[in-house]
N, C-alpha and C positions, 0 to 999 in steps of 0.2 A: 447382536443386530441394531442395539441401539444408538451406534457410534457410526454406521453408516448413511451418506446421503442418497435422500430418495427424492424423486419427482413427482408430481401428481397434477393433473389435468383437472381443471374447472372451467366445467363446459358451460354452466349457467351464470355467467360473470356480470351481466348488465354492462358489457364493456361500451364506454362511451367516448366519441372524439368531440371535446369541446372547443368549436371554431372561437377564433380569435376576435374579439370586438372590433368593430370597425366605427369611424367617425358617420355621422349623419349626412348623406349626401346633399340635403337642402341644405346646407351651411354656404355661406358664400365663401369665394376662395379665402378672403382675409382671415376668417374665422377657420377655417380647416388648417391654413396653414398656424396659426396661433394654438392650436389642439393637437399638433402633430405630436408634440411630446408628451401628450395624455393618452395617445392611442393604448391600449393592449394589444400588444402583436403576439404574446407567447400562445403555446398550443399546448392544449392537456388533455389527460386522459384521465377516468375514471371507472371504477367498477368494483368486481369482488374479485380476488385473488384466492379466496378459499370460501367455499359454501359449507356452513354446518350441516350435518347429517342427512347430506345429499350423497346416495351409493353411486359408488363406481361401477363401470362393466365388471365383469369378471376377471379377475386377476390370475386365473389358474387354480379354481379349487374354491375360490371365496371371492365375496366382493369387501368393500370399505369405506367407512364414512369417517368424517372427523368430528367429534364432538365438541360442544359448546365447552367454552373453558380450558380447551387446548392451548392455549396461547397465555392462559395467565401467568404472569411473571417470565415471559420470555421477552428477552433483550431485543427490542426492535430499533436500534438506535443506530445500525450500521448495516442495513438491507437496502439491496438495490434492486430497482425496476429494468430488466436487460430484455433484449430480441430474442427469443429464440433461445434462451439460456446462455447465450453466446456474451461471455465478460468483456469482449472487446467490442461489443454495442450497447454501454451503459446508457439508459434513457433519464435516470433520477437515483438518487439516493436520498435516505433520512438522514444520513449524516450532512449534505449538501441542504438540508430541507427543502429540496425541491421534491422531495416523497414523502406522503402524509401517510400513516398506516393508523386504522380504527379498526376495534374489534366492535361489533355490534351482535343483535341478536340472530341477523342471517348469518354471517361471516365476518371475513376479516377484510375490510374496504379500504381501496386506496384512491388516492389522488395524486397525480404527479404534473410538475410542469416540464415540459418537453425541452431540450438544448435545441440551438438552432445548427442541425447537422442532418447531413444526407440520410442516413439511418432513420432517425427520430422521424424528419420529415417523412418517410416511405411508409413509415410503422402507422405514423399519425393517418394519413390517406387511407391505407388499407381499412383501417379500422372506420375510419369516415365512410368509406365505400362499402362497408360489410364484408369485406374479403376476410378480415379477420376478428374473429369473436371469442375466442378462447384466453384463457388464461393456464398459468402453469406456477406450481411453487416448488423451489427447495428446500429441504428440511431434514433435522435428526428427531429421530423419536426418543424421548427419555427413557433412562433406564426404568423398565416396568411401564413403560408408558402407553402401552396398547396392550390389549386384550382379544382374544377369540372365544365366541361363543355361536351357537346354532339357534337358528330360529326356529319356528312352529313347523316350517316345512322341511328343516331338516339341512338347511342350507347353512353355510359357514361364512360369517362376519366378523371382520376386522374392525375394531373400532381405536381411533386412535385417542387416547386422552390427554394426553401431554406431550407437547413439543417441547425439545431440549433447546433447538438453534432455528432459526430462521436466515437462510444465507440470501435466497432472493426472490421476487414475482416475476413472471415471465409472459411478454404476450406472444402467444402460440399458434400456430395454424394448424400444426399438425400434431393429436395427441400425444400425451408421453407417456402414455399405458404401453409402452415396448416393453419385448422380453428384459433388456438390461435394465430398463429403469424400475421394475418391479421386481427385482432380481432380492433385494434385501428382503420386502414383503413375501416374497416367496419361500425364503430361507426361513423368516420368522415362522412362517404356516406349517414349513415342514419340522420345525423346532417343537411345536406345539403338539402336533400330531403324534411325536413321539414322547414329548412327556407324557401325552393321553394314555400313551400304551405303556410309558413305564408306571404311571399311577395304577394301571391295571395289575403290573406284574408286582409291585410292592404290597398290593392289596393281596394279589394270591399268595405272595411271600409269608406275611404276617398271619393270614390263615395257617399256613403249613409251619409255621414256625411256633406258634403259642398253642393253635388248637393240636395239630396233629403230634407235632415231635416234644416241644416243650423242654428241649435241652438247652442248657444254656451256652454250649457250641454254636447251635443254631441261632440262638440270640445274637451273639457276635459276628456271626456271620450276615445276618439283618443289618446290624449296626453298618459292617463296613461297607455291605452295599449302599445302605444312605449316603455314607459320608463321599462314597466315591461316586456317587451319583449313576450308578449301574455301570460305570465304564471298568471293563477288566484290561490293563494293561502290565505287561512283564516288568520285573523289576521297581515298580512303582510302591510304595507303603503309603497307607495313610498314619498321622497322628492321633491319638485317641483325642477325642470331643473337637476336631477340627475337619472342614471337608477340602476335598480337592477344586480348586474354583481356579477358572483363567485370569490371566493378570492383562490390564490394559498396557500396552507398549505405550503408548503416547497418548498425551490430551492435548490442550491447547498449545499453541505457539507463543511463548512470551518474547516481545521483540523488548530487548534492552535497550534502553534510550541510550542514543550516542550523539553525538554533535551531528547537525544535518546539514551544515554550511559546505557545500560544494564549490570550490573556488572558481571551477570551470565557467560557471554562469557569468564571472566578472570578465573572462579572458575574453580574446577576440579567437573565435572557434570556426574554420573553414573545413568544409568537405573537400578532400582532394581527390582527384583520380589516378593519380600516381604516386607509386610508393616513394619517389622523392622527387624534387622540382624546386622552383622559386615561387613565393605567392609575393603580389604585389601588395603592398599595405600604404595606405593614404600617410604622411607624416604630419606630423606636429610643423609643419614650414613656415615662416615669419616672413617670407618675401613678400613686397610690394610691386604694384604696378608702375612701370616708367611714365613720365610725360611724354607726351607725342604733339609734335607741332602737324599743324594742318598740311593733309596729303604724303604726310612723312612715313614711312613705312614702320608698322607696329614691331616694337623689340620683342626678342625672346624674353619669356618668363626667367626671371635671374632665381629660381629654386628648385631644389629638390621637391617634388611633390608626392614623389612614392617612393615606396624602399622597399627591393626584392628581399624577403626572407626565405633564407634555403630552408629545406626542412627534409629529413629522411625518416621516413615513418619505422617504427620496430614493433615487433608485435609481443605482447605481454598476454598469457592466458594464466589459467589454474583450472582444473577440475576434481571432481567429487564424485563419489559411489553412494548411492541410497540402495540398500536391500529392499527387495521385493516385498519382504515382510512387513517393514516399517510402513512403507508406502500405501501396503494394503489395510495395514491394523491402525493407523493413525486417524483420528477426527477429522483434523483439517486436511486440507490438500498440501501435503509437506513438500512435494515435488514446488509448487508455487511459492511456498517458504523457502525454499533453496534458492531460488531464481531470485528473489528477494535480495537474500543475504549476496548472492553474486554480484549484484547490482550495488549494491556497497561497497564490494571490493573495489568497483570499478571508479567509484567517488573517491574511496582512498587514496587509489592510484593517482587520481587526477589531484588530488590534494599535494599530496608527497611531491611529486614531480614539478608541482607550481610553486610550493616555498622553495624549494632547493632553488629552482631557478631566479626567485625573488632574491632568494639569499646570496646570490652572485652579484647583484646592482654593488654600484657605490654603498660603502660600509660607512657610516656618521656613529661617533660615540656620543653619549648624550648623558647627561645626569638631572636634568629639570627639564619640567612640561616647556619653558621658554626654549629649550635646546631644540624639541620637535615644533615647536611654533616657528624656529628658524627655517628650518627643512619642509614646514609647509607653506611659509610666507615668501621664502627666499632662494632655496634650492630647487624648488620647482616650479615650471611654468604656471600661472595663475588660470591658462587656458584648460588644463587637467582636470578632469573629473576624477578629483582625490577620493580616497577611500583610507581607512587606517585596518592593518591584519596585526593581532597579536594573539600572544595564548593566554591560558587562563591566569597565568600570574600577573603577565602586564596586564591583563582589564584589571585584575584586581587591585592593582597599584593606580591605575587611575581612576577608579572607580570609587578611591577613599581620597583622591585628591578634593581640598578645601580652597576656597578664593579666602581674603583676608574678612571676608564677613561671615565665614564659616559657611557658606552655600558650596555645596558639590560641583566641581567643574565641569563632570558629563551632562549633557543634555539628552532628553528622551526623544527618540526620533521611531516613527512609524513604520518606517522602510528598511531600517538596519535589521541583522539577524538577532544582534544582541540587543536591539530596542535602545541604543544607546547611540549618541552621536560626542564628537571631540573635535572643536573648531568649525562646524556645521558637516563635518565628513562622517559619513556611515562607519560603525564599527562592527567588524567580522572578528568572531573567537574563534580559534583553532584549540585545539587539546594540545596541552603541556608534552602528551606524547609524540607528537607529531612536529610540532614548532619546538625546538629547543636550542638553546646556545651551550659553547662550550664551556662557560663559566657560569657565574651567579647573576648574571646580566639579563636584563628582559628583553626579549625579541619584539622587535615592531617593524612593519613596513608601512610606509606611507606612499600611495602614489595613485596612478591611474592604469590598474591593472589590464584592461582593453586595450591600452597603447603600449604597455609592459609586457603580455603574453601573447604568443601565439599558439595556436593550436592546430597542427595538422591532423584532421581526423579522416583516416582511411576507412575503417570500418570497424563495425563492434556487434559481435555475435553470440548467440546463446545455442548452445547445440546441446541433443538429449539422446540417449541410444540405450537401447537394451543389451545385458550381458548375461546371454542365456546360460552360459555355463556355471556362472555365480548365483544368476537367479537375482540380479541387481539392475539396476539403472546408473547410468552414467549422465552426470549435469556439466557442462564447462562453460566458461565465458573468454573470448578471444578479443581482445581490442587491437588495432595497428593505429598509434598514434605517435607524434611528436611533439616535444615542448620546446619553443624557440624564443628568444628574444626578440622583441621588437624595437623599440626606442630604449637605449640606455639611460635616457636622462626621465622618462617618464615615471620614476619610482627610486626609493633610497632604502635601505636595510639599515635599521638604526637597532643598536645594543645599547638599552638605558643601564645605567648603576646608580641608583637612586641617591642624591646626596643625603649624607646621615641628618636626621632634624636636628635642630639645633636645642643645646642644652639651654635650662635657664635655672641661676642660683635662686633657690625661694629665698626671700626675705626674711630676716631676723625678725 
């Protein structure tokens, strides 16, 4: 039960909408104009997402409270504030430092700075007008983190003593105590009742075995009962001294770090309406205006200002099946994790096709940094917004080059994915697995990718469906794109074979 996500309503939230501060209207016009930049127009919400020791309504035979200390040790570094538990309406997050969570004697207090979005503005106004006054939170109870007891009147109370994970706090209009949201707690309650009955059975069996029979065979039966937790299954045996216990199918998903630089962000990407056609793209033309005599007719522009790029999109797709058992037993939302992986497949596809296209540009052989400078300064038009793309080996070669004074050639850049620049141009690093050469040369691309690569994007779709005959879920991603060259003079593909370092003869 501890690995299921639960949602709970917090009615007594002290939810407040904090109005943006405005400039004093008594100021003169000049004064107000000077202070415009200092106005705080941000909208904020504050209140309690969780209130300790506050009983819930009846959840189907029991009520529930959250104890002080339930959030001790809980990682609150990546929690979202959302609207009605809808992750498409994120209002703030602790990771972005727009959401602050603080545990005090009353409960889990929050303050949030809202973004300038329609959903955030609507939420703010509803809270300000009193239409919404409740909060809710999504969480997972830690293993053995809850307990059931009976009060003096015989009513059962579930107390949550330790939360394992907090996913989001949510502004809500409708209480989250519906049958679906309390299903986990009900299962936990049912298990508690069953365990209570088991304890009585064990007590009765102990009395029968020890007091009435006293036989060793009955003692062994009692031990088997304890190890199997009272369950009887055909063909199931127990090993001496061990118990039959369930096994967790999956815990947190660990995201192995990979290169995050999607080259499509540098290309010219256009949404197209048809599967094939011609898209006009402005060229890097060098035409000039002709001299005109008074009252003479204006001459035609002698320049090709636009180039038609022909495209024909193709469909690329992939699918994966997940067993429903895996989806149900996973602590995290495994479906969302798979969707994120499918998105990475799209980025990998972009990178591979863009690299293969750029490698078809004019090829240059080089041995030194001066050769790269020649490409940068002479081969390519100075008007181009040039960048450098290389693989891990190529970057390592660049990163170890020094000038005659022993200073490294590469310079820091806050805009570059690699954090470095060459000759003032940002450097992007692609994995050796994706960007390779046939020999031992180091691959480089220098140029303006937006002038070099055109991506015709027809559609990108993620689908999800149920496979009832195999009790599984299918997920797929489909893209319909084409990758075409725009200007053949906008980039160069360079293979660098570094010159051998000169050898020196040691002095006698």
